[in-house]
Gaussian input, Z-matrix of N, CA and C with variables (Angstrom, degrees):
# hf/3-21g

backbone

0 1
 N
 C     1     B1
 C     2     B2     1     A1
 N     3     B3     2     A2     1     D1
 C     4     B4     3     A3     2     D2
 C     5     B5     4     A4     3     D3
 N     6     B6     5     A5     4     D4
 C     7     B7     6     A6     5     D5
 C     8     B8     7     A7     6     D6
 N     9     B9     8     A8     7     D7
 C    10    B10     9     A9     8     D8
 C    11    B11    10    A10     9     D9
 N    12    B12    11    A11    10    D10
 C    13    B13    12    A12    11    D11
 C    14    B14    13    A13    12    D12
 N    15    B15    14    A14    13    D13
 C    16    B16    15    A15    14    D14
 C    17    B17    16    A16    15    D15
 N    18    B18    17    A17    16    D16
 C    19    B19    18    A18    17    D17
 C    20    B20    19    A19    18    D18
 N    21    B21    20    A20    19    D19
 C    22    B22    21    A21    20    D20
 C    23    B23    22    A22    21    D21
 N    24    B24    23    A23    22    D22
 C    25    B25    24    A24    23    D23
 C    26    B26    25    A25    24    D24
 N    27    B27    26    A26    25    D25
 C    28    B28    27    A27    26    D26
 C    29    B29    28    A28    27    D27
 N    30    B30    29    A29    28    D28
 C    31    B31    30    A30    29    D29
 C    32    B32    31    A31    30    D30
 N    33    B33    32    A32    31    D31
 C    34    B34    33    A33    32    D32
 C    35    B35    34    A34    33    D33
 N    36    B36    35    A35    34    D34
 C    37    B37    36    A36    35    D35
 C    38    B38    37    A37    36    D36
 N    39    B39    38    A38    37    D37
 C    40    B40    39    A39    38    D38
 C    41    B41    40    A40    39    D39
 N    42    B42    41    A41    40    D40
 C    43    B43    42    A42    41    D41
 C    44    B44    43    A43    42    D42
 N    45    B45    44    A44    43    D43
 C    46    B46    45    A45    44    D44
 C    47    B47    46    A46    45    D45
 N    48    B48    47    A47    46    D46
 C    49    B49    48    A48    47    D47
 C    50    B50    49    A49    48    D48
 N    51    B51    50    A50    49    D49
 C    52    B52    51    A51    50    D50
 C    53    B53    52    A52    51    D51
 N    54    B54    53    A53    52    D52
 C    55    B55    54    A54    53    D53
 C    56    B56    55    A55    54    D54
 N    57    B57    56    A56    55    D55
 C    58    B58    57    A57    56    D56
 C    59    B59    58    A58    57    D57
 N    60    B60    59    A59    58    D58
 C    61    B61    60    A60    59    D59
 C    62    B62    61    A61    60    D60
 N    63    B63    62    A62    61    D61
 C    64    B64    63    A63    62    D62
 C    65    B65    64    A64    63    D63
 N    66    B66    65    A65    64    D64
 C    67    B67    66    A66    65    D65
 C    68    B68    67    A67    66    D66
 N    69    B69    68    A68    67    D67
 C    70    B70    69    A69    68    D68
 C    71    B71    70    A70    69    D69
 N    72    B72    71    A71    70    D70
 C    73    B73    72    A72    71    D71
 C    74    B74    73    A73    72    D72
 N    75    B75    74    A74    73    D73
 C    76    B76    75    A75    74    D74
 C    77    B77    76    A76    75    D75
 N    78    B78    77    A77    76    D76
 C    79    B79    78    A78    77    D77
 C    80    B80    79    A79    78    D78
 N    81    B81    80    A80    79    D79
 C    82    B82    81    A81    80    D80
 C    83    B83    82    A82    81    D81
 N    84    B84    83    A83    82    D82
 C    85    B85    84    A84    83    D83
 C    86    B86    85    A85    84    D84
 N    87    B87    86    A86    85    D85
 C    88    B88    87    A87    86    D86
 C    89    B89    88    A88    87    D87
 N    90    B90    89    A89    88    D88
 C    91    B91    90    A90    89    D89
 C    92    B92    91    A91    90    D90
 N    93    B93    92    A92    91    D91
 C    94    B94    93    A93    92    D92
 C    95    B95    94    A94    93    D93
 N    96    B96    95    A95    94    D94
 C    97    B97    96    A96    95    D95
 C    98    B98    97    A97    96    D96
 N    99    B99    98    A98    97    D97
 C   100   B100    99    A99    98    D98
 C   101   B101   100   A100    99    D99
 N   102   B102   101   A101   100   D100
 C   103   B103   102   A102   101   D101
 C   104   B104   103   A103   102   D102
 N   105   B105   104   A104   103   D103
 C   106   B106   105   A105   104   D104
 C   107   B107   106   A106   105   D105
 N   108   B108   107   A107   106   D106
 C   109   B109   108   A108   107   D107
 C   110   B110   109   A109   108   D108
 N   111   B111   110   A110   109   D109
 C   112   B112   111   A111   110   D110
 C   113   B113   112   A112   111   D111
 N   114   B114   113   A113   112   D112
 C   115   B115   114   A114   113   D113
 C   116   B116   115   A115   114   D114
 N   117   B117   116   A116   115   D115
 C   118   B118   117   A117   116   D116
 C   119   B119   118   A118   117   D117
 N   120   B120   119   A119   118   D118
 C   121   B121   120   A120   119   D119
 C   122   B122   121   A121   120   D120
 N   123   B123   122   A122   121   D121
 C   124   B124   123   A123   122   D122
 C   125   B125   124   A124   123   D123
 N   126   B126   125   A125   124   D124
 C   127   B127   126   A126   125   D125
 C   128   B128   127   A127   126   D126
 N   129   B129   128   A128   127   D127
 C   130   B130   129   A129   128   D128
 C   131   B131   130   A130   129   D129
 N   132   B132   131   A131   130   D130
 C   133   B133   132   A132   131   D131
 C   134   B134   133   A133   132   D132
 N   135   B135   134   A134   133   D133
 C   136   B136   135   A135   134   D134
 C   137   B137   136   A136   135   D135
 N   138   B138   137   A137   136   D136
 C   139   B139   138   A138   137   D137
 C   140   B140   139   A139   138   D138
 N   141   B141   140   A140   139   D139
 C   142   B142   141   A141   140   D140
 C   143   B143   142   A142   141   D141
 N   144   B144   143   A143   142   D142
 C   145   B145   144   A144   143   D143
 C   146   B146   145   A145   144   D144
 N   147   B147   146   A146   145   D145
 C   148   B148   147   A147   146   D146
 C   149   B149   148   A148   147   D147
 N   150   B150   149   A149   148   D148
 C   151   B151   150   A150   149   D149
 C   152   B152   151   A151   150   D150
 N   153   B153   152   A152   151   D151
 C   154   B154   153   A153   152   D152
 C   155   B155   154   A154   153   D153
 N   156   B156   155   A155   154   D154
 C   157   B157   156   A156   155   D155
 C   158   B158   157   A157   156   D156
 N   159   B159   158   A158   157   D157
 C   160   B160   159   A159   158   D158
 C   161   B161   160   A160   159   D159
 N   162   B162   161   A161   160   D160
 C   163   B163   162   A162   161   D161
 C   164   B164   163   A163   162   D162
 N   165   B165   164   A164   163   D163
 C   166   B166   165   A165   164   D164
 C   167   B167   166   A166   165   D165
 N   168   B168   167   A167   166   D166
 C   169   B169   168   A168   167   D167
 C   170   B170   169   A169   168   D168
 N   171   B171   170   A170   169   D169
 C   172   B172   171   A171   170   D170
 C   173   B173   172   A172   171   D171
 N   174   B174   173   A173   172   D172
 C   175   B175   174   A174   173   D173
 C   176   B176   175   A175   174   D174
 N   177   B177   176   A176   175   D175
 C   178   B178   177   A177   176   D176
 C   179   B179   178   A178   177   D177
 N   180   B180   179   A179   178   D178
 C   181   B181   180   A180   179   D179
 C   182   B182   181   A181   180   D180
 N   183   B183   182   A182   181   D181
 C   184   B184   183   A183   182   D182
 C   185   B185   184   A184   183   D183
 N   186   B186   185   A185   184   D184
 C   187   B187   186   A186   185   D185
 C   188   B188   187   A187   186   D186
 N   189   B189   188   A188   187   D187
 C   190   B190   189   A189   188   D188
 C   191   B191   190   A190   189   D189
 N   192   B192   191   A191   190   D190
 C   193   B193   192   A192   191   D191
 C   194   B194   193   A193   192   D192
 N   195   B195   194   A194   193   D193
 C   196   B196   195   A195   194   D194
 C   197   B197   196   A196   195   D195
 N   198   B198   197   A197   196   D196
 C   199   B199   198   A198   197   D197
 C   200   B200   199   A199   198   D198
 N   201   B201   200   A200   199   D199
 C   202   B202   201   A201   200   D200
 C   203   B203   202   A202   201   D201
 N   204   B204   203   A203   202   D202
 C   205   B205   204   A204   203   D203
 C   206   B206   205   A205   204   D204
 N   207   B207   206   A206   205   D205
 C   208   B208   207   A207   206   D206
 C   209   B209   208   A208   207   D207
 N   210   B210   209   A209   208   D208
 C   211   B211   210   A210   209   D209
 C   212   B212   211   A211   210   D210
 N   213   B213   212   A212   211   D211
 C   214   B214   213   A213   212   D212
 C   215   B215   214   A214   213   D213
 N   216   B216   215   A215   214   D214
 C   217   B217   216   A216   215   D215
 C   218   B218   217   A217   216   D216
 N   219   B219   218   A218   217   D217
 C   220   B220   219   A219   218   D218
 C   221   B221   220   A220   219   D219
 N   222   B222   221   A221   220   D220
 C   223   B223   222   A222   221   D221
 C   224   B224   223   A223   222   D222
 N   225   B225   224   A224   223   D223
 C   226   B226   225   A225   224   D224
 C   227   B227   226   A226   225   D225
 N   228   B228   227   A227   226   D226
 C   229   B229   228   A228   227   D227
 C   230   B230   229   A229   228   D228
 N   231   B231   230   A230   229   D229
 C   232   B232   231   A231   230   D230
 C   233   B233   232   A232   231   D231
 N   234   B234   233   A233   232   D232
 C   235   B235   234   A234   233   D233
 C   236   B236   235   A235   234   D234
 N   237   B237   236   A236   235   D235
 C   238   B238   237   A237   236   D236
 C   239   B239   238   A238   237   D237
 N   240   B240   239   A239   238   D238
 C   241   B241   240   A240   239   D239
 C   242   B242   241   A241   240   D240
 N   243   B243   242   A242   241   D241
 C   244   B244   243   A243   242   D242
 C   245   B245   244   A244   243   D243
 N   246   B246   245   A245   244   D244
 C   247   B247   246   A246   245   D245
 C   248   B248   247   A247   246   D246
 N   249   B249   248   A248   247   D247
 C   250   B250   249   A249   248   D248
 C   251   B251   250   A250   249   D249
 N   252   B252   251   A251   250   D250
 C   253   B253   252   A252   251   D251
 C   254   B254   253   A253   252   D252
 N   255   B255   254   A254   253   D253
 C   256   B256   255   A255   254   D254
 C   257   B257   256   A256   255   D255
 N   258   B258   257   A257   256   D256
 C   259   B259   258   A258   257   D257
 C   260   B260   259   A259   258   D258
 N   261   B261   260   A260   259   D259
 C   262   B262   261   A261   260   D260
 C   263   B263   262   A262   261   D261
 N   264   B264   263   A263   262   D262
 C   265   B265   264   A264   263   D263
 C   266   B266   265   A265   264   D264
 N   267   B267   266   A266   265   D265
 C   268   B268   267   A267   266   D266
 C   269   B269   268   A268   267   D267
 N   270   B270   269   A269   268   D268
 C   271   B271   270   A270   269   D269
 C   272   B272   271   A271   270   D270
 N   273   B273   272   A272   271   D271
 C   274   B274   273   A273   272   D272
 C   275   B275   274   A274   273   D273
 N   276   B276   275   A275   274   D274
 C   277   B277   276   A276   275   D275
 C   278   B278   277   A277   276   D276
 N   279   B279   278   A278   277   D277
 C   280   B280   279   A279   278   D278
 C   281   B281   280   A280   279   D279
 N   282   B282   281   A281   280   D280
 C   283   B283   282   A282   281   D281
 C   284   B284   283   A283   282   D282
 N   285   B285   284   A284   283   D283
 C   286   B286   285   A285   284   D284
 C   287   B287   286   A286   285   D285
 N   288   B288   287   A287   286   D286
 C   289   B289   288   A288   287   D287
 C   290   B290   289   A289   288   D288

   B1=1.4463
   B2=1.5333
   B3=1.3151
   B4=1.4652
   B5=1.5224
   B6=1.3107
   B7=1.4686
   B8=1.5187
   B9=1.3090
   B10=1.4585
   B11=1.5291
   B12=1.3267
   B13=1.4631
   B14=1.5286
   B15=1.3429
   B16=1.4641
   B17=1.5314
   B18=1.3246
   B19=1.4695
   B20=1.5256
   B21=1.3257
   B22=1.4629
   B23=1.5269
   B24=1.3352
   B25=1.4684
   B26=1.5211
   B27=1.3352
   B28=1.4531
   B29=1.5296
   B30=1.3270
   B31=1.4596
   B32=1.5315
   B33=1.3380
   B34=1.4585
   B35=1.5187
   B36=1.3341
   B37=1.4632
   B38=1.5268
   B39=1.3227
   B40=1.4568
   B41=1.5144
   B42=1.3356
   B43=1.4637
   B44=1.5266
   B45=1.3157
   B46=1.4609
   B47=1.5356
   B48=1.3377
   B49=1.4607
   B50=1.5248
   B51=1.3325
   B52=1.4675
   B53=1.5259
   B54=1.3298
   B55=1.4675
   B56=1.5280
   B57=1.3196
   B58=1.4643
   B59=1.5246
   B60=1.3304
   B61=1.4597
   B62=1.5253
   B63=1.3356
   B64=1.4765
   B65=1.5175
   B66=1.3325
   B67=1.4675
   B68=1.5288
   B69=1.3289
   B70=1.4637
   B71=1.5184
   B72=1.3307
   B73=1.4500
   B74=1.5126
   B75=1.3146
   B76=1.4639
   B77=1.5231
   B78=1.3145
   B79=1.4562
   B80=1.5115
   B81=1.3121
   B82=1.4604
   B83=1.5280
   B84=1.3211
   B85=1.4600
   B86=1.5178
   B87=1.3331
   B88=1.4604
   B89=1.5207
   B90=1.3152
   B91=1.4621
   B92=1.5203
   B93=1.3180
   B94=1.4555
   B95=1.5156
   B96=1.3155
   B97=1.4613
   B98=1.5203
   B99=1.3163
   B100=1.4601
   B101=1.5300
   B102=1.3228
   B103=1.4669
   B104=1.5253
   B105=1.3371
   B106=1.4689
   B107=1.5360
   B108=1.3398
   B109=1.4655
   B110=1.5243
   B111=1.3248
   B112=1.4622
   B113=1.5222
   B114=1.3187
   B115=1.4612
   B116=1.5298
   B117=1.3222
   B118=1.4732
   B119=1.5241
   B120=1.3163
   B121=1.4657
   B122=1.5261
   B123=1.3320
   B124=1.4624
   B125=1.5308
   B126=1.3213
   B127=1.4671
   B128=1.5248
   B129=1.3275
   B130=1.4660
   B131=1.5272
   B132=1.3259
   B133=1.4570
   B134=1.5165
   B135=1.3465
   B136=1.4616
   B137=1.5240
   B138=1.3249
   B139=1.4647
   B140=1.5244
   B141=1.3116
   B142=1.4605
   B143=1.5202
   B144=1.3272
   B145=1.4573
   B146=1.5210
   B147=1.3276
   B148=1.4588
   B149=1.5285
   B150=1.3221
   B151=1.4671
   B152=1.5260
   B153=1.3238
   B154=1.4661
   B155=1.5176
   B156=1.3189
   B157=1.4624
   B158=1.5166
   B159=1.3278
   B160=1.4615
   B161=1.5203
   B162=1.3217
   B163=1.4675
   B164=1.5182
   B165=1.3462
   B166=1.4647
   B167=1.5221
   B168=1.3106
   B169=1.4554
   B170=1.5082
   B171=1.3189
   B172=1.4644
   B173=1.5289
   B174=1.3243
   B175=1.4677
   B176=1.5231
   B177=1.3013
   B178=1.4619
   B179=1.5173
   B180=1.3331
   B181=1.4520
   B182=1.5205
   B183=1.3088
   B184=1.4557
   B185=1.5170
   B186=1.3166
   B187=1.4526
   B188=1.5168
   B189=1.3232
   B190=1.4663
   B191=1.5216
   B192=1.3036
   B193=1.4604
   B194=1.5325
   B195=1.3165
   B196=1.4591
   B197=1.5245
   B198=1.3083
   B199=1.4681
   B200=1.5298
   B201=1.3130
   B202=1.4668
   B203=1.5313
   B204=1.3292
   B205=1.4533
   B206=1.5149
   B207=1.3201
   B208=1.4776
   B209=1.5305
   B210=1.3338
   B211=1.4654
   B212=1.5258
   B213=1.3333
   B214=1.4597
   B215=1.5269
   B216=1.3358
   B217=1.4636
   B218=1.5225
   B219=1.3210
   B220=1.4627
   B221=1.5157
   B222=1.3356
   B223=1.4706
   B224=1.5307
   B225=1.3243
   B226=1.4615
   B227=1.5213
   B228=1.3277
   B229=1.4727
   B230=1.5243
   B231=1.3294
   B232=1.4723
   B233=1.5316
   B234=1.3430
   B235=1.4603
   B236=1.5298
   B237=1.3368
   B238=1.4672
   B239=1.5249
   B240=1.3348
   B241=1.4690
   B242=1.5303
   B243=1.3256
   B244=1.4657
   B245=1.5223
   B246=1.3368
   B247=1.4570
   B248=1.5227
   B249=1.3255
   B250=1.4638
   B251=1.5254
   B252=1.3247
   B253=1.4614
   B254=1.5265
   B255=1.3299
   B256=1.4576
   B257=1.5186
   B258=1.3163
   B259=1.4654
   B260=1.5219
   B261=1.3125
   B262=1.4720
   B263=1.5169
   B264=1.3331
   B265=1.4561
   B266=1.5183
   B267=1.3173
   B268=1.4726
   B269=1.5241
   B270=1.3191
   B271=1.4590
   B272=1.5204
   B273=1.3275
   B274=1.4790
   B275=1.5154
   B276=1.3186
   B277=1.4654
   B278=1.5133
   B279=1.2913
   B280=1.4630
   B281=1.5087
   B282=1.3161
   B283=1.4762
   B284=1.5227
   B285=1.3215
   B286=1.4801
   B287=1.5208
   B288=1.3072
   B289=1.4691
   B290=1.4990
   A1=110.39
   A2=116.94
   A3=120.06
   A4=111.07
   A5=116.04
   A6=120.03
   A7=109.98
   A8=117.26
   A9=121.21
   A10=110.80
   A11=117.28
   A12=121.13
   A13=111.22
   A14=116.72
   A15=120.41
   A16=110.14
   A17=116.03
   A18=120.29
   A19=110.42
   A20=117.72
   A21=121.13
   A22=111.86
   A23=117.11
   A24=120.41
   A25=111.55
   A26=115.56
   A27=121.44
   A28=108.39
   A29=117.73
   A30=119.34
   A31=109.96
   A32=115.79
   A33=121.17
   A34=109.45
   A35=115.60
   A36=120.68
   A37=107.77
   A38=116.44
   A39=122.37
   A40=115.76
   A41=117.42
   A42=120.53
   A43=110.74
   A44=115.61
   A45=121.47
   A46=110.67
   A47=116.28
   A48=120.25
   A49=111.09
   A50=116.27
   A51=120.49
   A52=110.35
   A53=116.58
   A54=120.65
   A55=110.95
   A56=116.68
   A57=120.41
   A58=111.14
   A59=116.49
   A60=119.92
   A61=111.13
   A62=116.88
   A63=119.94
   A64=110.71
   A65=117.22
   A66=121.13
   A67=111.50
   A68=116.05
   A69=120.44
   A70=113.00
   A71=116.02
   A72=119.45
   A73=116.68
   A74=118.65
   A75=121.14
   A76=108.87
   A77=115.35
   A78=122.05
   A79=114.74
   A80=118.55
   A81=121.07
   A82=112.62
   A83=117.15
   A84=121.28
   A85=109.81
   A86=115.71
   A87=120.15
   A88=109.43
   A89=115.16
   A90=119.43
   A91=110.96
   A92=115.80
   A93=120.42
   A94=113.52
   A95=116.99
   A96=119.61
   A97=112.19
   A98=117.65
   A99=121.15
   A100=112.18
   A101=117.23
   A102=119.26
   A103=113.53
   A104=120.29
   A105=118.36
   A106=112.48
   A107=116.50
   A108=120.06
   A109=111.21
   A110=116.48
   A111=119.84
   A112=111.09
   A113=116.10
   A114=120.48
   A115=110.57
   A116=116.94
   A117=120.26
   A118=111.16
   A119=116.79
   A120=119.95
   A121=110.86
   A122=116.02
   A123=119.94
   A124=110.35
   A125=117.85
   A126=121.05
   A127=111.65
   A128=116.66
   A129=121.57
   A130=112.20
   A131=117.25
   A132=121.26
   A133=114.15
   A134=116.48
   A135=120.04
   A136=112.78
   A137=116.46
   A138=121.84
   A139=108.88
   A140=114.93
   A141=122.04
   A142=107.65
   A143=116.27
   A144=120.92
   A145=110.46
   A146=115.70
   A147=120.64
   A148=108.75
   A149=115.69
   A150=122.02
   A151=110.81
   A152=115.39
   A153=122.05
   A154=107.81
   A155=116.10
   A156=121.16
   A157=108.08
   A158=115.66
   A159=121.10
   A160=109.70
   A161=116.93
   A162=120.77
   A163=111.40
   A164=116.13
   A165=120.18
   A166=113.62
   A167=119.25
   A168=119.04
   A169=111.91
   A170=115.44
   A171=119.63
   A172=112.27
   A173=115.24
   A174=120.30
   A175=109.49
   A176=113.80
   A177=120.11
   A178=107.89
   A179=114.46
   A180=118.56
   A181=107.90
   A182=114.78
   A183=121.92
   A184=109.13
   A185=114.68
   A186=121.07
   A187=108.80
   A188=115.30
   A189=121.24
   A190=107.29
   A191=115.41
   A192=119.52
   A193=109.26
   A194=115.52
   A195=122.02
   A196=108.28
   A197=116.71
   A198=120.57
   A199=110.80
   A200=116.83
   A201=120.59
   A202=110.32
   A203=117.13
   A204=121.76
   A205=111.98
   A206=117.29
   A207=120.65
   A208=110.27
   A209=115.05
   A210=119.28
   A211=110.31
   A212=116.26
   A213=120.76
   A214=110.88
   A215=117.26
   A216=120.37
   A217=110.81
   A218=116.84
   A219=120.49
   A220=111.53
   A221=116.49
   A222=121.02
   A223=110.28
   A224=116.41
   A225=120.48
   A226=111.53
   A227=116.83
   A228=120.55
   A229=110.62
   A230=116.85
   A231=120.40
   A232=110.13
   A233=116.35
   A234=120.12
   A235=111.01
   A236=116.57
   A237=120.10
   A238=111.23
   A239=116.65
   A240=119.53
   A241=110.57
   A242=116.93
   A243=120.37
   A244=110.72
   A245=117.30
   A246=121.32
   A247=111.23
   A248=116.94
   A249=119.36
   A250=111.31
   A251=117.73
   A252=120.80
   A253=110.08
   A254=116.52
   A255=120.57
   A256=112.19
   A257=116.88
   A258=121.00
   A259=109.82
   A260=117.53
   A261=120.94
   A262=111.07
   A263=116.79
   A264=120.88
   A265=110.89
   A266=116.48
   A267=121.00
   A268=110.14
   A269=117.91
   A270=121.24
   A271=112.87
   A272=116.12
   A273=120.02
   A274=111.66
   A275=117.91
   A276=120.58
   A277=113.80
   A278=118.31
   A279=121.66
   A280=111.37
   A281=115.56
   A282=119.17
   A283=110.70
   A284=114.02
   A285=119.60
   A286=107.99
   A287=114.23
   A288=118.71
   A289=109.74
   D1=-42.08
   D2=-178.89
   D3=-65.78
   D4=-40.41
   D5=179.04
   D6=-64.17
   D7=-43.17
   D8=178.45
   D9=-62.99
   D10=-36.64
   D11=177.91
   D12=-64.70
   D13=-38.13
   D14=177.86
   D15=-64.83
   D16=-44.83
   D17=-179.84
   D18=-65.53
   D19=-31.76
   D20=-179.98
   D21=-65.81
   D22=-27.48
   D23=-179.55
   D24=-67.87
   D25=-44.64
   D26=179.84
   D27=-170.39
   D28=152.63
   D29=176.64
   D30=-57.24
   D31=138.74
   D32=-176.51
   D33=-146.42
   D34=164.42
   D35=172.70
   D36=-108.54
   D37=166.12
   D38=-170.16
   D39=-52.39
   D40=-51.78
   D41=-178.35
   D42=-59.58
   D43=-41.51
   D44=179.99
   D45=-62.52
   D46=-40.41
   D47=178.58
   D48=-64.97
   D49=-42.19
   D50=178.68
   D51=-59.85
   D52=-42.47
   D53=178.36
   D54=-61.55
   D55=-46.53
   D56=-178.63
   D57=-61.71
   D58=-42.37
   D59=179.19
   D60=-64.10
   D61=-41.54
   D62=177.70
   D63=-63.82
   D64=-42.61
   D65=-179.63
   D66=-61.64
   D67=-25.56
   D68=-177.22
   D69=-98.84
   D70=13.05
   D71=172.57
   D72=102.57
   D73=2.24
   D74=177.59
   D75=-102.46
   D76=67.75
   D77=-175.62
   D78=-68.53
   D79=-17.51
   D80=-179.41
   D81=-77.69
   D82=-10.68
   D83=-178.36
   D84=-76.52
   D85=130.12
   D86=177.51
   D87=-118.87
   D88=162.03
   D89=176.78
   D90=-58.21
   D91=-38.45
   D92=-178.45
   D93=-61.31
   D94=-28.17
   D95=178.57
   D96=-87.94
   D97=-20.53
   D98=-177.02
   D99=-74.97
   D100=-42.44
   D101=-174.65
   D102=-63.11
   D103=-42.08
   D104=175.24
   D105=-63.16
   D106=-36.35
   D107=177.36
   D108=-65.53
   D109=-42.80
   D110=178.03
   D111=-61.87
   D112=-39.25
   D113=177.99
   D114=-61.83
   D115=-44.25
   D116=178.49
   D117=-65.27
   D118=-42.76
   D119=178.80
   D120=-61.73
   D121=-37.42
   D122=179.21
   D123=-68.90
   D124=-42.99
   D125=178.76
   D126=-62.89
   D127=-31.01
   D128=178.97
   D129=-81.84
   D130=-4.61
   D131=179.40
   D132=79.19
   D133=19.33
   D134=-178.24
   D135=-90.63
   D136=-26.65
   D137=175.09
   D138=-132.46
   D139=159.94
   D140=175.77
   D141=-120.82
   D142=135.34
   D143=178.60
   D144=-105.26
   D145=146.27
   D146=176.98
   D147=-152.92
   D148=153.74
   D149=-177.18
   D150=-91.12
   D151=142.19
   D152=176.38
   D153=-130.62
   D154=130.94
   D155=176.99
   D156=-75.44
   D157=131.00
   D158=-178.67
   D159=-105.67
   D160=141.28
   D161=176.19
   D162=-74.47
   D163=-25.14
   D164=-176.41
   D165=-89.98
   D166=-6.74
   D167=-176.34
   D168=175.76
   D169=-149.97
   D170=-177.17
   D171=-70.46
   D172=169.96
   D173=176.76
   D174=-57.92
   D175=152.49
   D176=176.13
   D177=-121.84
   D178=142.56
   D179=175.42
   D180=-92.88
   D181=116.51
   D182=177.30
   D183=-97.36
   D184=155.61
   D185=177.38
   D186=-127.06
   D187=140.71
   D188=173.42
   D189=-128.84
   D190=155.09
   D191=-177.30
   D192=-77.00
   D193=140.60
   D194=175.22
   D195=-91.36
   D196=165.26
   D197=179.99
   D198=-58.90
   D199=-42.08
   D200=176.57
   D201=-60.92
   D202=-35.79
   D203=177.93
   D204=-64.72
   D205=-39.57
   D206=177.48
   D207=-62.96
   D208=-43.08
   D209=178.94
   D210=-62.58
   D211=-47.17
   D212=-177.75
   D213=-64.74
   D214=-39.65
   D215=178.35
   D216=-60.75
   D217=-40.22
   D218=176.65
   D219=-61.47
   D220=-44.04
   D221=178.64
   D222=-62.97
   D223=-49.97
   D224=-178.10
   D225=-62.18
   D226=-37.64
   D227=179.58
   D228=-64.41
   D229=-43.17
   D230=178.10
   D231=-62.77
   D232=-45.18
   D233=179.16
   D234=-61.47
   D235=-40.69
   D236=179.87
   D237=-64.03
   D238=-43.19
   D239=179.87
   D240=-61.46
   D241=-42.54
   D242=178.11
   D243=-62.69
   D244=-46.36
   D245=-179.66
   D246=-63.30
   D247=-46.72
   D248=-177.27
   D249=-66.65
   D250=-33.66
   D251=175.75
   D252=-64.24
   D253=-42.98
   D254=178.19
   D255=-63.49
   D256=-42.66
   D257=179.39
   D258=-63.72
   D259=-44.21
   D260=178.16
   D261=-59.60
   D262=-41.06
   D263=178.99
   D264=-62.33
   D265=-44.67
   D266=178.03
   D267=-61.87
   D268=-46.32
   D269=-177.56
   D270=-65.13
   D271=-30.13
   D272=177.52
   D273=-78.99
   D274=-8.55
   D275=179.08
   D276=93.52
   D277=14.27
   D278=177.01
   D279=129.86
   D280=175.13
   D281=-178.77
   D282=-69.14
   D283=151.05
   D284=176.28
   D285=-67.74
   D286=138.72
   D287=-179.56
   D288=-108.54

């Protein structure tokens, strides 16, 4: 879900996504874990990959979110908010009275 949210902001390539995730507090994310996830997201039709010629080096594969990906991100975000609210309630010892 977090990777899809990064791609939804703007088209990006793998290394760039890893940097953004680390900058936002997900330091455990590595480039090696991102590429298999991107491949799965692409196979599911949630992102689209395309090649861009770089002036600094070899081509880079960029990813952009697909319409199905936007829909799925919305669903996952709603589910996450519900889950995190429930977890917070449990950790606080019950609902506020």
